[in-house]
N, C-alpha and C positions, 0 to 999 in steps of 0.2 A: 383518569390516568394522571400520572405525575410527570412533571418536567422540571428542569433546573430552575428556571424562572421565566416569567413573561418577557423580561428584558432581553433574554437570549433566544426567544422563540424564533425570531427571524433567521437565526443562524442554522436552524435545523434543515438539512438537505437530505435528499433521497439518493440511494445508491443501488444499482442493480449488479449483483455479483456476477463475475464472468463464469461461464460454464466450463467445466472440466470433465474429462473422461477418465475414470479410474479403472484399473485392471480388476476384473472379477476374480476373486480367490475362493477356493472351496471353503465352506463354512463348517467350523468345528465347534461343538458345544462342550463345555467343561463343567461337569457337575461338582458341587462342593464335596470335598473329601470327607468320608465318614471318619469319626474319631473313636479310637479304641484306647482307653486308659490315658488319653491326653486331653487337654483343654479344648473344647470346641473352637474357641477363638484362635488357638494355635493351628488347628486344622484349616481354618479359613485363611490364615496367613500363608500356609503351605499351598493352598489352592491358588492364591495370588501368585506365588512363586512359579507354579506350574503354568499358569496362563501367560506370565511374562516370558517364560522359556519358549513356549510355542510361538508367541508373537515375534521373538527374536529371530526365528527361522525365516520370517518374511514370506511364508508360503500359504498361510491360512488366515482367514477372517475369523477371529476367535470370539465366541459368545460365552459369557459366564452364565451360571444357572439363573441369576436374576434377569440378565438380558433376554434369555429364552422365555422366561415367564412373561415379560413385557411384550415381546414379539408375538408370542402365541396367544396372549390374553388369558393365561391360566391363573387361577386363584392361588393364594398362598398355601391353602390346604392341598391343592393338587400338586404343587411344587414339592411338597414334603414327601410325596409317595415314591419318589425316585422315577427313573425312566429307562429301565433295562428290559422291560417286557415288549413283545412285538408290537402291541397296539401303540404304545408311546413312541417307540422308535419310528414307526410308520408316520405318526403325527409330526415328528421332527423332520422327516424326509419331505413332508408336504409343505414345510416352510423353508425348503431348500438347504437345510442343515444336513450335510452328507455323513458326518461322523459324530459320535458321542464318546467322550472320555469320562469315566467314573473311577472311583477307587476308594481305598481305605488306608489310613495310617494308624498303626497299632503299636503299643508298647507292651511287651511281655517281659517282665523282670527288668533287665537293663538293656534289652535288645529291642530295636525298632524294625518294624516290617512295613514296607510300602508295596501295596498291591494295586496295580492299575489295569483297567480293562478298556479296550477299544471296540466300539460297536459300529457296524455298517448300517446306517439308517435306510439305505435304499433297498436292502434285502432283509432288514429287520432281524439281524443276527449278530452274534459275537464274532469279532474278526481276529482279536489277538489279546493275550494277557501277559503281563510282566510282573515279576515279584523281585524286590530288592531288599537287602538287609544291611543294617549297620549297628554298631555297638554303642554309639553315643549320639546325643542330640546335635553335637557339633558337625557330624557327618551327614545329617538328615537332609539338608538342602541339596547337597551335591548328589546324594543318592536319588532324590526325587528328580533332579534335573536329568541325570543319566537315564532314569527309568522312563521318563516321558519321551526322550529321544529314541530309546530302544523301541518303544511302543509305536512310534511313527516311522521307524526305519531310517532314522537320521544318524549320521556319524557322531561318535562320542568325542566331541572336541573338549577334552577334559580341561584344557587350559582356559576355556571360557567360563568354567564353573567357579563359583565363589561362595564362601560362607563368611566373608569379611563383614564386620560391623560397618554399616554405612557411615561415612563421615558426617558429622552434624552440620558442617558448612562446606560450600563449594564456591570457588571463585572463577569467573570468566576472565582470563588474563588479558584478553584483547581489549575489553572495555572497563575492567575493574569491578563489574557487577558481582555482588556477593549474594549467595543463596543459602537458605536455611532448609535443612531436611525436615519434612513434615510427615510423620508416620500416619498412614491412612487409618480410617476407622469409620464407625457409624455414629450418627448424631441426629438430634431432632432439629430439622431445618425450618426456619420461619419465625413467626411472631411468638416466641416462647414466653414473652412477658405480658402478652395480651393487650398491648397498648399501641399496636402498629396499624398499618393501613391494610386495606382489603387484599392487595396483591401479595401480602406477606402471609396469607392464610390459604389453606389450612397448614398447621404445623404437621410435618411428615418426616418419617425416618429416611435418611439418605446415607449411603456408604460410599466412600471415595478411596482410591488406591493411594499408595505412597507417592510423594512428589517433592521436588525442591521448589521453593518460592522465593522470589526476590526479597532480600532482607530490607531493602529500601525501594521506594518508587524510583523509576528510571530517571536519572538526572539529565540536565541539559548538556553537561560535558560528555556523558555516555552517548546520548543521541548524536551529538556532533561528531564523535569518533566514527560512527557508523554511516551517518547520512551526509556529513560534510557541511551542515548548516544548523542554525539554532532558530526555530520558529517561535520561541516563547516570548510572551509579553513582558514578564518580570525576569530580567536577565540575572543570571547567577549560575556559575558552573555546577555548584552543588545543590541548586534548587531543582525541584521536580520539573521535568520538561512539561510544557502545556502547549495549547494551540495545536494539538496533534489529533487528526481524525482517526477513527477506527481503521479506515482503509489505509491511511499512511502508516499506522502502527504495523499493519500486515506487511508492508514493504520493508519497514525497519527489520522485522523478524526474518523476512526472506534473506536480506543482506547479511544479517548477523549469523543466521544458520549456515549460509554459504561460506562465510569467513571462518566460523568456529567448528564446522562439521558437527553441530549439535542440533537438537530439535526443540528449541525454545518455542513457546506459544503463550497466548493469554490464558489465564485460569478460567475455568468455568465458574458460574455463579456458586455452585455447590462447593467447589474447591476453595474459592475465595472466602466464602462465609465460614467454612470449617477452619481455615487458617486464621481468619480474623478473630474468631472466638476461641483462640488458643487451643485448637484441637477439638472443637465442637462443644466447648463448655457453655453453660448458660451465662453468657457475657453480654451485657447491654452495649458497652463500647469496647473497642479493642484494647483490653488490658484491665478494665475496671467496670464495676456495676454502679459506682457512685457518681452522681451528678457533680458533687463537689470536687472530685478528683479528675474530672475530664480534662481540665486545662493542663494537667501533668502529662497527658498522653496524646493530645490532639491539638492541631492548629485549626480553629474554626472562627466563626464570625466575631466572637467575643474577645479573641486574643491575637488574631493573625496580623493586625495592622493593615487589613484590606489587601493582602498580597500573599503569594506563596512564600515559603520559608525553606532554608536548607534542610535536606532530609536528615532524619536520625537525631534531631535535637530534643525530641520529647522521649518519654519512657516507652520501651517496647512492650508488646503484649507478652503473654506467657510462653510463646514460642520463640521470642527474640526478634519479632517482626516489628518494624517501625512504621508509624503513620498509616496504619490500616484504617484508622478513623481520622478524617481530616486531611488538610493540606491540598490535595487535588483528588477529584473523583477518579476512579480507576476503571478503565474499560475492561469488560469481561468478554469471553468468546461468544456467549449466547445471544441469540435473538431474544427480544423481550416479548413476553406474553403475560398479561395480567392474571390469567387463569391457569398458568402452567402448573402450579403447585397441586392443583386438583387431580392431575394425571401424571405427575412426575414419576419416572422410574426410580426404583430404590437404589440401584447400583450405578454410580458414575453418570448421573444425568447430564446431558449435553445441551439441554434447552430445545426449543422448537426447531423443526427442520427448516423453517423459513420465517420471514417476518419483514417488518419495515424498519424497526429500531433495534439498536443494540443495548445491552444492559450496562449500567454504570453502578458502582458500589463505593461506599466509604465516606461520602461527603467531602467538603472542601473548605478552604479558607473563607469562602463566601457564605457558607451555610450555617443555619442555626443548630442548636444542640440536638434536636430531634432527628435531623438529617444525617448525623454522623453515627447513628446506631448501626450495629453490625448486621442487622437483618433488613435494613432499609434498601429498597430497590427503586431505581428510576431508569428512564430510557432517554435515548438521544439518537439522532440520525447518524449513521456510520460515516457520512461525508461532512458532518458538522464539526467545527472546531470551536474551542472556547478556552479562555484563560483559567478556567477552573478544572480542566480535564487533563489527566495524564494517564499513567499506567505502570504496572510492574509485571514482570515476566515469570512464567513457570517453566521449569525443566522437568520433564517426566522422568520417573525412575522405573526401569533402568533406561 
């Protein structure tokens, strides 16, 4: 296993998360929409829109097709067969999924048709069907949102629907934190260059939803606005905050969410790597594949002056994100497991259910070139603090 350095080993502490009780919601599975005369990738995007619309209702625990495959242990071949027959519906019911939604989006001439079906898994039968039509692609998202609400018997709150193009950037006005929109997608996660460590293998396909990610690492000034103090060793309002434990970051997020009425959180490993690699590209460092160019993009051992530096002074990666390689290690949401990639879900992996250490990504001012690679993984105790560790935040969409 890897750690930051033996020098800091004594700082690793252990933490037992507090128990919480969450309300059980009925589980709904959403199958990928079939595509008729439209690109399959567009049908997948529309499926994501439908899943988000259901989640907005706050009444259901929503499982994508990929989530169901992982939960049920079904093979990829089995997943391609669909699940509207009584045998499959019964199998869904046995894993506590109460309803299944499937459908098709088809273009005939200039007209689009959205056909959605709701199945009762407890009785293994069709419960309801809805068809909607529109004359242009611009209306398609609204039609899909209305269709899924009709299917579930929900009021048609038309004012909540939107087909607006998402803003490329968002700003939290309370703290000044800036966020870049990251369009979700699928990519090959892990040691794509073949020169990494064992916990970066095997390379495996992962898909993530859309999200906003902090343009910069959270600064000391931003931390102080929320928490009222600055714990950092290397003082500087525009420098990345450090000496923050994973547990303290959770308290920061709780306070920030309470003040802003948002749902900020730490990125998962998969979301972090997808963003660091400029949207899942084969990118060795955040912004470049060239060793000779690394100093233009990252603060690391060779150029940092043995301390953190103000954020955003190096070149950004292809998404406009700064310091994804170097300056400070960044906490991720996941527990660490050296073998997690062997069994990782394809869709939105969240890491192991439990563990002892949390994941860090990106490298720092104190690390060598190899450690600022975009696929590099290390671990640290969630109650441990260090002047090489900071974080950046993610804002889910919507």
